[in-house]
KETI-307539 format. One record per residue: x, y, z of N, C-alpha, C in turn; residue in one letter. Coordinates in Angstrom, 2 decimals. Example, Ala and Ser with C-alpha at 12.3 -4.5 7.8 and 13.67 -1.06 7.14 Angstrom:
BEGIN
     n.c1     n.c2     n.c3    ca.c1    ca.c2    ca.c3     c.c1     c.c2     c.c3  rest
    13.19    -5.69     7.80    12.30    -4.50     7.80    13.20    -3.30     7.80     A
    12.85    -2.25     7.08    13.67    -1.06     7.14    12.90     0.03     7.87     S
This chain:
BEGIN
     n.c1     n.c2     n.c3    ca.c1    ca.c2    ca.c3     c.c1     c.c2     c.c3  rest
    12.67   -60.33     0.35    12.94   -60.64     1.76    13.84   -59.56     2.35     M
    13.49   -59.08     3.53    14.27   -58.03     4.16    15.44   -58.64     4.90     T
    16.62   -58.05     4.73    17.81   -58.54     5.40    17.69   -58.33     6.89     A
    18.26   -59.22     7.69    18.19   -59.06     9.14    18.95   -57.83     9.60     P
    18.41   -57.15    10.57    19.09   -55.97    11.11    19.75   -56.35    12.42     S
    20.65   -55.49    12.85    21.30   -55.72    14.13    20.33   -55.40    15.25     S
    20.58   -55.89    16.46    19.66   -55.65    17.57    19.44   -54.18    17.88     P
    20.41   -53.33    17.55    20.29   -51.91    17.86    19.58   -51.13    16.78     D
    19.10   -51.80    15.72    18.29   -51.14    14.72    19.01   -50.73    13.46     G
    20.34   -50.80    13.43    21.08   -50.45    12.22    21.00   -51.61    11.23     L
    20.45   -51.33    10.03    20.21   -52.39     9.06    21.30   -52.52     8.02     A
    21.96   -51.41     7.67    22.99   -51.46     6.62    23.81   -50.18     6.64     A
    24.97   -50.26     5.99    25.85   -49.10     5.85    26.13   -48.91     4.37     V
    25.99   -47.67     3.91    26.24   -47.32     2.51    27.49   -46.43     2.47     F
    28.40   -46.73     1.56    29.67   -46.02     1.48    29.83   -45.32     0.14     W
    30.07   -44.02     0.16    30.55   -43.33    -1.03    32.01   -43.75    -1.25     D
    32.54   -43.52    -2.46    33.89   -43.96    -2.75    34.88   -42.80    -2.83     M
    34.80   -42.00    -3.89    35.80   -40.96    -4.14    35.78   -39.90    -3.05     D
    36.92   -39.72    -2.39    37.03   -38.71    -1.35    36.56   -39.17     0.01     G
    35.83   -40.30     0.05    35.33   -40.84     1.31    36.16   -42.03     1.75     T
    36.27   -43.03     0.90    37.08   -44.21     1.20    38.50   -44.05     0.70     L
    38.66   -43.54    -0.51    39.99   -43.35    -1.10    40.14   -41.90    -1.55     V
    41.39   -41.44    -1.56    41.65   -40.05    -1.92    41.80   -39.90    -3.42     D
    40.86   -40.47    -4.15    40.91   -40.49    -5.61    40.54   -39.16    -6.24     S
    39.97   -38.24    -5.45    39.65   -36.93    -6.02    40.90   -36.25    -6.59     E
    42.05   -36.55    -5.98    43.30   -35.96    -6.48    43.62   -36.50    -7.88     K
    43.24   -37.74    -8.16    43.45   -38.31    -9.48    42.45   -37.73   -10.47     L
    41.22   -37.53   -10.02    40.24   -36.86   -10.88    40.73   -35.45   -11.23     W
    41.38   -34.78   -10.27    41.93   -33.44   -10.55    42.83   -33.48   -11.78     D
    43.73   -34.46   -11.82    44.67   -34.57   -12.94    43.90   -34.68   -14.26     V
    42.93   -35.60   -14.29    42.18   -35.84   -15.52    41.37   -34.61   -15.94     A
    40.73   -33.95   -14.98    39.85   -32.83   -15.33    40.63   -31.59   -15.76     L
    41.73   -31.29   -15.07    42.55   -30.15   -15.48    43.15   -30.39   -16.86     Y
    43.61   -31.61   -17.11    44.18   -31.94   -18.41    43.12   -31.88   -19.51     E
    41.91   -32.34   -19.20    40.83   -32.32   -20.19    40.47   -30.87   -20.55     C
    40.39   -30.01   -19.55    40.09   -28.61   -19.83    41.13   -28.01   -20.76     A
    42.40   -28.31   -20.52    43.48   -27.81   -21.38    43.38   -28.38   -22.78     E
    43.05   -29.67   -22.87    42.89   -30.31   -24.18    41.79   -29.64   -24.99     M
    40.75   -29.19   -24.29    39.63   -28.53   -24.96    39.93   -27.07   -25.28     L
    41.04   -26.57   -24.75    41.42   -25.18   -25.02    40.99   -24.20   -23.95     G
    40.66   -24.71   -22.77    40.24   -23.83   -21.68    41.11   -24.02   -20.46     G
    40.74   -23.33   -19.38    41.45   -23.46   -18.11    40.42   -23.66   -17.01     T
    40.57   -24.75   -16.27    39.65   -25.06   -15.18    40.16   -24.40   -13.91     L
    39.37   -23.49   -13.34    39.77   -22.83   -12.11    39.53   -23.77   -10.92     S
    40.24   -23.51    -9.84    40.04   -24.32    -8.63    38.61   -24.18    -8.12     E
    38.08   -22.98    -8.21    36.72   -22.75    -7.72    35.71   -23.60    -8.50     R
    35.85   -23.61    -9.83    34.93   -24.42   -10.64    35.16   -25.90   -10.39     T
    36.42   -26.31   -10.24    36.71   -27.72    -9.97    36.00   -28.19    -8.71     R
    35.99   -27.37    -7.66    35.37   -27.78    -6.41    33.86   -27.97    -6.56     L
    33.24   -27.27    -7.50    31.80   -27.45    -7.72    31.51   -28.81    -8.36     T
    32.54   -29.47    -8.90    32.34   -30.74    -9.59    32.52   -31.95    -8.68     L
    32.93   -31.73    -7.44    33.12   -32.85    -6.51    31.77   -33.53    -6.29     V
    31.72   -34.82    -6.56    30.48   -35.59    -6.41    29.60   -35.60    -7.63     G
    29.99   -34.88    -8.71    29.17   -34.83    -9.92    29.36   -36.07   -10.78     S
    28.38   -36.32   -11.65    28.50   -37.44   -12.57    29.23   -37.00   -13.84     N
    29.52   -37.98   -14.71    30.36   -37.72   -15.87    29.74   -36.73   -16.85     M
    28.47   -36.86   -17.16    27.85   -35.96   -18.12    27.86   -34.52   -17.63     D
    27.52   -34.32   -16.36    27.51   -32.97   -15.80    28.92   -32.37   -15.80     A
    29.91   -33.20   -15.45    31.30   -32.74   -15.44    31.76   -32.37   -16.85     T
    31.44   -33.20   -17.82    31.84   -32.93   -19.20    31.21   -31.64   -19.70     S
    29.95   -31.41   -19.36    29.27   -30.19   -19.81    29.96   -28.95   -19.25     A
    30.37   -29.00   -17.99    31.05   -27.86   -17.38    32.39   -27.61   -18.06     V
    33.12   -28.67   -18.36    34.42   -28.50   -19.01    34.26   -27.90   -20.41     L
    33.24   -28.28   -21.11    32.97   -27.69   -22.43    32.64   -26.21   -22.29     L
    31.85   -25.87   -21.28    31.51   -24.46   -21.04    32.75   -23.65   -20.70     E
    33.61   -24.22   -19.86    34.85   -23.53   -19.47    35.71   -23.24   -20.70     V
    35.70   -24.17   -21.66    36.52   -24.00   -22.87    35.80   -23.19   -23.94     A
    34.57   -22.77   -23.67    33.83   -21.98   -24.65    33.36   -22.79   -25.83     G
    33.14   -24.08   -25.63    32.69   -24.94   -26.72    31.20   -25.25   -26.59     R
    30.54   -25.55   -27.71    29.12   -25.88   -27.65    28.89   -27.14   -26.81     P
    27.88   -27.10   -25.96    27.56   -28.25   -25.11    26.49   -29.07   -25.82     V
    26.93   -29.91   -26.73    26.02   -30.80   -27.45    26.14   -32.21   -26.87     T
    25.14   -33.04   -27.16    25.16   -34.42   -26.67    26.41   -35.15   -27.18     A
    26.77   -34.90   -28.43    27.95   -35.55   -29.00    29.23   -35.07   -28.31     E
    29.32   -33.77   -28.06    30.51   -33.23   -27.40    30.62   -33.73   -25.97     A
    29.50   -33.81   -25.28    29.51   -34.34   -23.90    29.98   -35.78   -23.89     V
    29.49   -36.58   -24.83    29.88   -37.98   -24.91    31.37   -38.12   -25.21     A
    31.88   -37.33   -26.15    33.30   -37.41   -26.52    34.19   -36.96   -25.36     E
    33.77   -35.90   -24.68    34.56   -35.41   -23.54    34.56   -36.43   -22.42     T
    33.41   -37.01   -22.17    33.32   -38.04   -21.14    34.22   -39.23   -21.44     G
    34.29   -39.62   -22.69    35.12   -40.75   -23.07    36.60   -40.41   -22.87     E
    36.99   -39.19   -23.17    38.39   -38.76   -22.94    38.72   -38.85   -21.45     W
    37.80   -38.35   -20.62    38.02   -38.39   -19.17    38.10   -39.83   -18.68     I
    37.24   -40.70   -19.19    37.26   -42.12   -18.79    38.61   -42.76   -19.08     R
    39.10   -42.54   -20.29    40.38   -43.16   -20.67    41.51   -42.66   -19.79     R
    41.54   -41.34   -19.55    42.62   -40.79   -18.75    42.51   -41.26   -17.30     R
    41.31   -41.25   -16.75    41.13   -41.66   -15.36    41.41   -43.15   -15.19     T
    41.06   -43.95   -16.18    41.33   -45.38   -16.09    42.82   -45.65   -15.92     A
    43.64   -44.89   -16.63    45.09   -45.07   -16.48    45.54   -44.66   -15.07     R
    44.93   -43.62   -14.54    45.29   -43.15   -13.20    44.80   -44.11   -12.11     L
    43.64   -44.74   -12.35    43.05   -45.65   -11.36    43.69   -47.04   -11.41     F
    44.44   -47.31   -12.46    45.00   -48.66   -12.65    46.25   -48.85   -11.78     D
    46.07   -48.73   -10.50    47.15   -48.87    -9.54    46.58   -48.71    -8.14     G
    47.43   -48.73    -7.14    46.96   -48.61    -5.76    46.43   -47.21    -5.50     A
    45.24   -47.13    -4.94    44.63   -45.85    -4.59    44.91   -45.54    -3.12     L
    45.17   -44.28    -2.80    45.46   -43.93    -1.40    44.19   -43.93    -0.54     P
    44.23   -44.60     0.58    43.09   -44.66     1.50    42.93   -43.35     2.25     W
    41.70   -43.01     2.55    41.43   -41.93     3.49    41.67   -42.46     4.91     R
    42.06   -41.60     5.86    42.38   -42.05     7.21    41.23   -42.83     7.86     P
    41.54   -44.05     8.30    40.58   -44.88     9.01    39.60   -45.63     8.13     G
    39.63   -45.39     6.81    38.59   -45.95     5.94    38.67   -47.48     5.85     A
    39.86   -48.00     5.62    40.00   -49.45     5.48    39.60   -50.16     6.77     R
    40.01   -49.60     7.89    39.68   -50.20     9.18    38.17   -50.13     9.44     E
    37.54   -49.03     9.05    36.10   -48.89     9.23    35.34   -49.92     8.39     A
    35.77   -50.11     7.15    35.15   -51.13     6.30    35.27   -52.51     6.94     L
    36.46   -52.82     7.45    36.68   -54.12     8.07    35.85   -54.31     9.32     G
    35.71   -53.26    10.13    34.93   -53.35    11.36    33.45   -53.58    11.07     A
    32.94   -52.88    10.06    31.52   -53.06     9.69    31.29   -54.44     9.12     V
    32.22   -54.93     8.33    32.10   -56.28     7.78    32.16   -57.32     8.90     R
    33.07   -57.13     9.85    33.20   -58.06    10.97    31.95   -58.09    11.84     A
    31.23   -56.96    11.88    30.00   -56.88    12.66    28.83   -57.56    11.97     A
    29.03   -58.00    10.74    27.98   -58.69    10.00    26.92   -57.78     9.41     G
    27.24   -56.49     9.30    26.27   -55.55     8.74    26.38   -55.53     7.21     L
    25.25   -55.58     6.50    25.29   -55.45     5.04    25.86   -54.10     4.65     P
    26.66   -54.10     3.58    27.27   -52.86     3.09    27.06   -52.72     1.60     S
    26.92   -51.47     1.16    26.82   -51.16    -0.26    27.77   -50.03    -0.59     A
    28.41   -50.13    -1.76    29.18   -49.02    -2.30    28.25   -48.23    -3.21     L
    28.11   -46.93    -2.95    27.19   -46.09    -3.72    27.99   -44.90    -4.24     V
    28.32   -44.95    -5.52    29.25   -43.97    -6.08    28.71   -43.36    -7.37     T
    29.07   -42.10    -7.62    28.73   -41.46    -8.89    29.68   -41.88   -10.00     S
    30.77   -42.52    -9.65    31.72   -43.00   -10.64    31.11   -44.15   -11.43     T
    31.40   -44.18   -12.73    30.81   -45.21   -13.58    31.41   -46.58   -13.32     E
    30.68   -47.62   -13.76    31.05   -48.99   -13.44    32.46   -49.36   -13.85     R
    32.87   -49.00   -15.07    34.18   -49.43   -15.56    35.30   -48.88   -14.69     V
    35.18   -47.65   -14.20    36.20   -47.07   -13.34    36.07   -47.59   -11.90     L
    34.85   -47.83   -11.47    34.64   -48.38   -10.13    35.29   -49.75   -10.02     T
    35.18   -50.56   -11.06    35.79   -51.89   -11.03    37.30   -51.79   -10.88     E
    37.93   -50.80   -11.52    39.36   -50.60   -11.35    39.67   -50.20    -9.91     L
    38.86   -49.29    -9.36    39.09   -48.86    -7.98    38.92   -50.01    -6.99     A
    37.98   -50.90    -7.27    37.74   -52.02    -6.37    38.92   -52.99    -6.32     L
    39.78   -52.94    -7.32    41.00   -53.75    -7.26    41.86   -53.32    -6.08     N
    41.79   -52.03    -5.72    42.53   -51.51    -4.57    41.71   -51.61    -3.28     S
    40.44   -51.22    -3.36    39.62   -51.14    -2.16    39.28   -52.53    -1.62     I
    38.88   -53.43    -2.53    38.49   -54.78    -2.13    36.99   -55.01    -2.27     G
    36.63   -55.89    -3.17    35.21   -56.20    -3.39    34.57   -56.91    -2.21     R
    35.40   -57.54    -1.40    34.86   -58.35    -0.30    34.17   -57.53     0.77     E
    34.35   -56.24     0.76    33.73   -55.39     1.77    32.27   -55.07     1.46     F
    31.82   -55.33     0.23    30.51   -54.85    -0.20    29.62   -56.00    -0.68     F
    28.36   -55.94    -0.25    27.38   -56.92    -0.73    26.83   -56.51    -2.09     D
    26.70   -55.21    -2.32    26.24   -54.70    -3.62    26.99   -53.42    -3.92     V
    27.03   -53.05    -5.20    27.59   -51.76    -5.61    26.61   -51.10    -6.57     T
    26.45   -49.79    -6.41    25.61   -48.98    -7.29    26.49   -47.88    -7.87     V
    26.58   -47.82    -9.20    27.47   -46.88    -9.87    26.68   -45.79   -10.59     C
    27.37   -44.73   -10.96    26.72   -43.55   -11.51    26.01   -43.77   -12.83     G
    26.41   -44.80   -13.57    25.75   -45.07   -14.85    24.71   -46.17   -14.73     D
    24.26   -46.46   -13.51    23.30   -47.54   -13.29    22.02   -47.06   -12.59     E
    21.77   -45.75   -12.61    20.62   -45.20   -11.90    19.69   -44.43   -12.83     V
    19.74   -44.75   -14.11    18.82   -44.13   -15.07    18.96   -42.63   -15.18     G
    20.18   -42.12   -14.98    20.39   -40.67   -15.07    20.01   -39.91   -13.82     G
    19.50   -40.59   -12.81    19.09   -39.93   -11.56    20.21   -39.99   -10.54     E
    21.32   -39.35   -10.86    22.51   -39.40   -10.02    22.40   -38.47    -8.82     N
    23.35   -38.61    -7.89    23.44   -37.67    -6.78    23.48   -36.25    -7.34     K
    22.75   -35.31    -6.77    22.12   -35.29    -5.45    20.71   -35.87    -5.37     P
    20.19   -36.46    -6.44    18.89   -37.11    -6.37    18.99   -38.36    -5.48     L
    17.90   -38.80    -4.88    17.97   -39.90    -3.92    18.09   -41.29    -4.53     P
    17.91   -41.43    -5.85    17.85   -42.74    -6.47    19.03   -43.65    -6.16     R
    20.29   -43.19    -6.16    21.39   -44.13    -5.87    21.24   -44.83    -4.53     P
    20.85   -44.09    -3.50    20.72   -44.70    -2.17    19.44   -45.51    -2.05     Y
    18.38   -45.08    -2.69    17.16   -45.88    -2.70    17.41   -47.21    -3.41     L
    18.18   -47.17    -4.49    18.48   -48.39    -5.24    19.34   -49.34    -4.41     Q
    20.31   -48.80    -3.69    21.14   -49.64    -2.82    20.29   -50.30    -1.74     A
    19.37   -49.53    -1.15    18.49   -50.09    -0.12    17.60   -51.20    -0.69     A
    17.09   -50.98    -1.89    16.26   -52.00    -2.54    17.05   -53.28    -2.79     E
    18.29   -53.13    -3.26    19.12   -54.30    -3.55    19.45   -55.10    -2.28     L
    19.63   -54.39    -1.17    19.93   -55.06     0.09    18.68   -55.52     0.82     L
    17.53   -54.99     0.43    16.29   -55.33     1.13    16.19   -54.71     2.50     G
    16.66   -53.46     2.62    16.62   -52.76     3.91    15.89   -51.44     3.74     V
    15.43   -50.90     4.86    14.81   -49.57     4.85    15.91   -48.51     4.93     A
    15.91   -47.53     4.03    16.95   -46.49     4.10    16.94   -45.75     5.43     P
    15.76   -45.65     6.07    15.67   -44.95     7.35    16.42   -45.68     8.47     E
    16.76   -46.94     8.25    17.51   -47.71     9.24    18.94   -47.95     8.76     R
    19.40   -47.08     7.89    20.73   -47.21     7.32    21.53   -45.93     7.52     S
    22.85   -46.07     7.51    23.75   -44.92     7.60    24.56   -44.86     6.31     V
    24.59   -43.68     5.70    25.42   -43.44     4.53    26.63   -42.62     4.95     A
    27.79   -42.96     4.39    29.03   -42.25     4.70    29.43   -41.47     3.46     V
    29.52   -40.15     3.59    29.72   -39.26     2.45    30.72   -38.15     2.76     E
    31.23   -37.52     1.67    32.17   -36.42     1.86    31.78   -35.16     1.10     D
    30.73   -35.21     0.25    30.43   -34.07    -0.62    29.00   -33.59    -0.45     S
    28.72   -32.34    -0.81    27.34   -31.84    -0.75    26.35   -32.66    -1.58     P
    26.65   -33.01    -2.86    25.68   -33.81    -3.62    25.43   -35.18    -2.98     P
    26.48   -35.81    -2.48    26.32   -37.12    -1.86    25.51   -37.07    -0.59     G
    25.80   -36.08     0.27    25.06   -35.95     1.52    23.59   -35.66     1.25     A
    23.32   -34.81     0.26    21.94   -34.50    -0.09    21.21   -35.73    -0.63     E
    21.88   -36.49    -1.47    21.29   -37.71    -2.03    20.88   -38.67    -0.93     S
    21.80   -38.93    -0.01    21.53   -39.89     1.07    20.43   -39.38     2.00     A
    20.47   -38.10     2.33    19.47   -37.53     3.23    18.09   -37.56     2.59     E
    18.01   -37.24     1.30    16.71   -37.26     0.61    16.16   -38.69     0.50     R
    17.05   -39.66     0.50    16.60   -41.06     0.48    16.09   -41.51     1.83     A
    16.39   -40.75     2.89    15.93   -41.09     4.22    17.00   -41.64     5.13     G
    18.24   -41.72     4.64    19.34   -42.27     5.44    19.82   -41.27     6.48     C
    20.38   -41.79     7.55    21.24   -40.97     8.39    22.56   -40.84     7.65     A
    23.23   -39.70     7.79    24.43   -39.45     7.00    25.60   -39.09     7.92     V
    26.66   -39.88     7.82    27.93   -39.53     8.46    28.75   -38.78     7.42     L
    28.99   -37.51     7.68    29.72   -36.67     6.74    31.15   -36.50     7.22     V
    32.09   -36.87     6.35    33.52   -36.68     6.63    34.06   -35.81     5.49     V
    34.00   -34.49     5.61    34.39   -33.61     4.51    35.85   -33.83     4.11     P
    36.10   -33.65     2.82    37.45   -33.81     2.31    37.87   -32.50     1.63     N
    37.55   -32.36     0.35    37.99   -31.18    -0.40    37.06   -29.98    -0.26     D
    35.78   -30.23     0.02    34.81   -29.12     0.04    34.00   -29.14     1.33     V
    33.54   -27.97     1.70    32.69   -27.84     2.88    31.32   -28.41     2.59     E
    30.74   -29.11     3.56    29.41   -29.69     3.41    28.49   -29.02     4.43     V
    27.36   -28.48     3.99    26.46   -27.82     4.95    25.81   -28.83     5.88     P
    25.33   -28.34     7.01    24.62   -29.19     7.95    23.25   -29.58     7.43     G
    22.64   -30.56     8.08    21.31   -31.03     7.70    20.69   -31.79     8.85     G
    19.37   -31.99     8.79    18.67   -32.60     9.93    19.08   -34.04    10.21     P
    19.61   -34.76     9.21    20.01   -36.15     9.44    21.51   -36.34     9.21     R
    22.29   -35.29     9.42    23.73   -35.33     9.18    24.51   -35.19    10.48     R
    25.50   -36.04    10.63    26.44   -35.96    11.74    27.84   -35.87    11.14     V
    28.69   -35.01    11.69    30.00   -34.74    11.10    31.13   -35.33    11.95     F
    32.14   -35.84    11.24    33.39   -36.26    11.86    34.54   -35.77    10.98     R
    35.72   -35.67    11.58    36.87   -35.22    10.80    37.56   -36.37    10.07     T
    37.30   -37.60    10.48    37.87   -38.76     9.79    37.06   -40.00    10.14     S
    37.41   -41.12     9.49    36.75   -42.40     9.78    37.51   -43.20    10.83     L
    38.52   -42.64    11.41    39.27   -43.33    12.46    38.33   -43.62    13.63     V
    38.26   -44.87    14.05    37.42   -45.26    15.17    35.98   -45.58    14.82     G
    35.62   -45.45    13.55    34.24   -45.75    13.14    34.06   -47.27    13.03     V
    33.02   -47.79    13.68    32.69   -49.21    13.61    31.18   -49.39    13.73     D
    30.72   -50.63    13.82    29.29   -50.89    13.90    28.60   -50.17    15.03     G
    29.08   -50.30    16.27    28.42   -49.59    17.38    28.41   -48.07    17.21     P
    29.47   -47.50    16.66    29.51   -46.05    16.46    28.45   -45.61    15.44     A
    28.28   -46.41    14.38    27.28   -46.08    13.37    25.86   -46.30    13.90     L
    25.68   -47.32    14.73    24.37   -47.54    15.34    24.01   -46.38    16.25     A
    24.99   -45.87    17.00    24.75   -44.73    17.87    24.41   -43.49    17.06     A
    25.06   -43.34    15.91    24.77   -42.21    15.02    23.32   -42.29    14.54     L
    22.89   -43.47    14.14    21.52   -43.64    13.66    20.52   -43.27    14.74     L
    20.79   -43.71    15.97    19.90   -43.38    17.09    19.89   -41.89    17.38     A
    21.00   -41.23    17.10    21.14   -39.81    17.39    20.26   -38.94    16.52     Q
    20.05   -39.35    15.25    19.28   -38.53    14.33    17.82   -39.00    14.26     V
C-alpha cells in the first residue's frame, strides 16, 4: 500500500545522518586518525576527506593502504571492528546537532510527512546515535550494513527506504551533505537538498543547495521538489 502524500505532491523526506543532522564526522575523525596510527600509518586530511560518506569496508581498506598493509578480507574485517569499538565509545553520549537540523526534523514530523533515516553508518552505531537524535522522528531507518553491500553512492539505500515507506522516490526529497550521498539519492530518483559540511559537493540536475537546515520545513521541501 502506498503511503498518502501531501496535497503538494511531496510523499516523504529522507535524511542522511553523519554531517547532515549531527556533526558526528568530527567524532569519526578521531577514530579514523587513531586507527591509521594504530596500523602504523598517517592519515592525511586530503585522504580523510575522500572517506566522507563511505561505508566501513571501504574506509578500512583505505586505512590499510595508507599504512602499507595488505588489504585482505580478514584485515578489513579486523580494522572495521577496531573502528566500530572506538566510534561506539565516542557516540555513547550527546551528539552535536547541525544548525537547524533538530527543528527541521520536528517541522517535517509535525507536517505529517513520512521520514526515513538513510545512513552509511552501520546499525549498531546508528542505534547509539539515535539515543541523541531521537527515534521518534523516523518511520524507518536504513543502515549501511542492511543494503547487501550496495552502499552509497549506489542508489540502493534510498530505493530501499522508498520501498519500506511505500512511496515513489521521484516524489521524495533526500537531505545530504556528501558527494556519495547526493549521488546515491539522485540516482534513486530523489530530489536532493544538499547542505555541504566538510567537503564540496558538485551540482547535479536534481540538486538544490543551502548553507544550513535553518528554516527548512514541509512547505520548503515541497517547493524544492517542484523546483527540480
